[in-house]
C-alpha positions in Angstrom: 22.4 103.8 74.5 24.7 102.1 76.9 22.3 101.6 79.8 21.7 98.0 78.8 25.4 97.2 79.1 26.8 99.2 82.0 26.0 99.2 85.8 23.6 101.8 87.1 26.1 103.3 89.5 29.8 103.9 89.9 31.8 100.9 91.3 32.2 100.5 95.0 34.9 98.2 96.3 34.5 95.1 98.5 30.9 94.4 97.4 28.5 93.4 98.8 29.9 93.3 102.4 31.0 97.0 102.5 27.7 98.2 101.1 25.7 96.1 103.7 27.8 97.5 106.5 27.4 101.1 105.3 23.7 100.6 105.0 23.4 99.4 108.6 25.7 102.1 110.0 23.6 104.8 108.3 20.3 103.3 109.5 21.6 102.9 113.1 22.9 106.5 113.2 19.7 108.1 111.9 17.6 105.9 114.2 19.6 106.9 117.3 18.8 110.5 116.5 15.1 109.6 115.9 15.1 108.3 119.5 16.6 111.6 120.6 13.9 113.4 118.7 11.2 111.5 120.6 12.9 112.2 123.9 13.8 115.8 123.4 11.1 117.3 121.2 9.1 120.1 122.8 11.4 120.3 125.9 13.6 123.1 127.1 16.4 124.0 126.4 16.1 122.2 123.1 13.1 124.4 122.3 12.4 128.0 123.4 9.1 127.0 125.0 8.0 123.6 126.3 5.2 121.8 124.5 2.1 120.8 126.5 2.3 117.3 125.0 5.2 115.3 123.6 2.8 113.6 121.2 2.2 116.8 119.3 5.5 116.3 117.6 3.5 114.3 115.0 1.6 117.5 114.0 4.6 118.9 112.1 5.7 117.9 108.6 9.4 118.0 109.2 9.2 115.4 112.0 7.2 113.2 109.7 9.8 113.7 107.0 12.6 112.7 109.3 10.7 109.7 110.6 10.2 108.5 107.0 13.9 109.1 106.2 14.8 106.8 109.1 12.2 104.2 108.0 13.6 104.3 104.5 17.2 103.8 105.6 16.2 101.0 107.9 14.3 99.2 105.2 17.1 99.8 102.8 19.6 98.1 105.1 17.2 95.2 105.7 16.4 94.9 102.0 20.1 94.9 101.0 21.0 92.3 103.6 18.1 90.1 102.9 18.6 90.2 99.1 22.2 89.2 99.4 21.4 86.4 101.8 18.6 85.0 99.8 19.5 85.7 96.1 21.1 82.4 95.1 20.2 81.0 91.8 18.7 78.0 93.6 16.0 80.3 95.1 13.1 80.0 92.7 11.1 82.7 94.6 13.1 85.4 93.0 11.7 85.6 89.4 11.9 89.0 87.8 11.5 90.9 84.6 14.7 90.6 82.7 14.4 93.9 80.8 13.7 95.8 84.0 16.8 94.4 85.7 19.0 95.0 82.7 18.0 98.6 82.2 17.6 99.8 85.7 19.6 97.4 88.0 16.7 97.6 90.4 18.5 95.8 93.2 20.7 98.4 94.8 23.8 96.2 95.4 23.9 94.6 92.0 25.4 91.3 91.3 22.5 89.8 89.3 22.5 87.4 86.4 20.8 89.1 83.4 19.9 85.7 82.0 18.0 84.8 85.2 14.5 86.1 85.5 13.3 87.6 88.9 10.4 89.5 90.3 11.2 92.3 92.6 10.6 91.3 96.2 7.9 93.1 98.1 10.3 94.5 100.7 12.4 96.0 97.9 9.3 97.6 96.3 8.4 99.1 99.6 11.9 100.5 100.0 11.7 102.0 96.6 8.3 103.5 97.4 9.8 105.1 100.6 12.7 106.5 98.6 10.4 108.1 96.0 8.3 109.6 98.7 11.0 111.0 101.0 13.4 112.6 98.5 11.2 115.6 97.7 9.8 115.7 101.3 13.1 116.1 103.1 14.3 118.7 100.6 11.2 120.8 101.0 11.0 120.5 104.8 14.7 121.4 105.2 14.4 124.3 102.8 11.3 125.6 104.7 13.2 125.3 108.0 16.3 127.2 107.0 15.0 129.3 104.1 11.5 130.4 105.2 10.2 131.9 108.4 7.5 129.6 110.0 6.7 132.3 112.5 6.5 129.7 115.2 8.5 130.6 118.4 8.3 127.3 120.3 8.9 124.9 117.4 12.5 125.6 116.5 15.7 126.2 118.3 19.0 125.4 116.6 20.5 122.4 118.4 21.8 118.9 117.6 18.4 117.3 117.3 17.0 120.1 115.1 20.1 120.0 112.8 19.7 116.3 112.3 16.0 116.6 111.5 16.5 119.4 109.1 20.0 119.0 107.8 21.7 115.7 108.5 18.8 113.7 107.2 19.0 115.7 103.9 22.7 115.1 103.7 22.2 111.3 104.1 19.6 111.4 101.3 22.0 113.3 99.0 24.7 110.7 99.5 22.1 107.9 99.1 21.0 109.4 95.8 24.6 109.5 94.5 25.5 105.9 95.5 22.4 103.8 94.9 21.5 102.3 91.5 17.7 102.0 91.8 15.9 104.2 89.3 13.9 107.4 89.9 10.7 107.4 87.9 8.9 110.6 86.8 5.5 109.0 87.3 6.3 108.2 91.0 5.6 111.9 91.8 2.2 110.5 92.9 3.8 109.0 96.0 5.1 112.3 97.7 1.9 114.0 96.5 -0.4 111.5 98.2 1.8 111.6 101.3 1.5 115.4 101.5 -2.3 115.2 100.8 -2.6 112.7 103.7 -0.7 115.1 106.0 -3.0 118.0 105.1 -6.1 115.9 105.6 -4.7 114.7 109.0 -4.2 118.3 110.1 -7.7 119.2 108.9 -9.3 116.3 110.9 -7.2 117.3 113.9 -8.5 120.9 113.7 -12.2 119.8 113.5 -11.6 117.4 116.4 -10.7 120.4 118.5 -6.9 119.8 118.5 -4.5 122.6 119.6 -1.0 123.4 118.5 2.1 122.4 120.3 2.1 125.1 122.9 -1.5 126.0 123.7 -3.4 123.3 125.6 -6.8 125.1 125.4 -8.0 126.5 122.1 -11.0 128.2 123.6 -8.8 130.2 126.0 -5.6 130.7 123.9 -7.4 131.1 120.6 -4.5 129.7 118.5 -5.4 127.1 115.9 -2.3 127.3 113.8 0.4 124.7 113.3 2.5 127.0 111.2 1.5 130.6 111.8 -0.4 132.0 108.8 0.7 129.1 106.7 -1.2 126.1 108.2 -4.1 127.4 110.2 -7.5 125.9 109.4 -9.2 128.2 112.0 -8.0 131.7 111.3 -6.6 131.4 107.7 -8.4 128.6 106.0 -8.1 130.2 102.5 -4.4 130.8 102.9 -4.0 127.2 104.2 -5.9 125.8 101.2 -3.8 127.9 98.7 -0.5 126.9 100.3 -1.6 123.2 100.3 -2.6 123.5 96.7 0.8 125.1 95.7 2.7 122.5 97.7 0.8 119.5 96.2 0.7 120.7 92.6 3.7 123.0 92.2 6.4 122.6 94.8 6.4 118.8 95.1 6.1 118.1 91.3 8.9 120.6 90.5 11.2 119.2 93.2 10.5 115.7 92.0 11.3 116.8 88.4 14.5 118.4 89.6 15.6 115.1 91.3 14.6 113.2 88.1 16.7 115.4 85.9 19.7 114.9 88.3 19.1 111.2 88.1 19.2 111.3 84.3 22.4 113.4 84.5 23.9 110.8 86.8 23.0 108.0 84.3 24.7 109.9 81.5 27.8 110.4 83.7 28.0 106.7 84.5 27.5 105.7 80.9 30.2 108.1 79.9 32.5 106.7 82.6 32.1 103.1 81.6 32.2 103.9 77.9 35.5 105.6 78.2 36.8 102.9 80.5 35.9 100.2 78.0 37.6 102.2 75.2 41.0 102.1 76.9 
C-alpha cells in the first residue's frame, strides 16, 4: 500500500558519499581476501594436504561462490559510484520506467526524481543479476561447509582464508541484504539455478576430459574421481551425483531463494511500517 510513497530501505545518513565509501571499503576488503585465496589455496599449513595444482581451486563450488561474491561487491561499488557521478537530469542517456523506480527504487543509493523517466543502466542490471545469483549460493556453500561433512581431507582446514570464503562472505551478504534497496524477484530463481547447472556441467566435462581432484595427480593410479567424496563423483557414484545435483537445482536452491524472497517482503513491510508511523507523528 505504501510502497509507492516511501523509500525501499531505512535512511542512512550522509548520502550518497557515505554509501559510496562503504561500498568501496567492502569490495576492497573482500578482494584482498580473494587474492589471499588464490595465493594460499591448496598449500600447507592452510590445508592438511597440498594440492598438486593451484588451478584446481576452480573445481570447488565454495570457491566459485566467494569469487562471485567479490565480483558482486566490486560491481556494486562501481555501479553506485558511476550512477551518482552520471545521474544528473541533464544526462539524457538515463531514461527509465517510472513505475519500476517508484515501486522498487532500483538504484541502490536512491535520490531519483519520480517524475523523470530512466532506463536502468546495463552495469546496474549486471550487478542486480550477480546479487540474485550469489545470495542463495553463498548461503548453501557456507551451510555445506559448516553443517555437512564433505568427506574431503585435503580441501578444508579452519583458517583465516577458509573462514572468509565460508563465513565472512556470507556475513557481508547478510548486511548487504539489510541495507540495499534493490528488489528481490521470485522469478529470478532462474539465475542461481542456471549458475549451479553450469557448475555441474563443468565438473562433468572435466571428468570426461580425464581431470583429477585436488590431491591426486593421476587418476589411473590413484583411482579417485571425486570432487566431494560420495557427493560429487561422476566416476564411482554417478547416480548419487545426479540425484544430489537434481535436489540442489530443483529443491535446495528454489527453497533458499524463496526464503530470501520472504525475508525481502518482510523487510518491505517493516520499512513501510516505519515510514507510516514516522509520517503519522
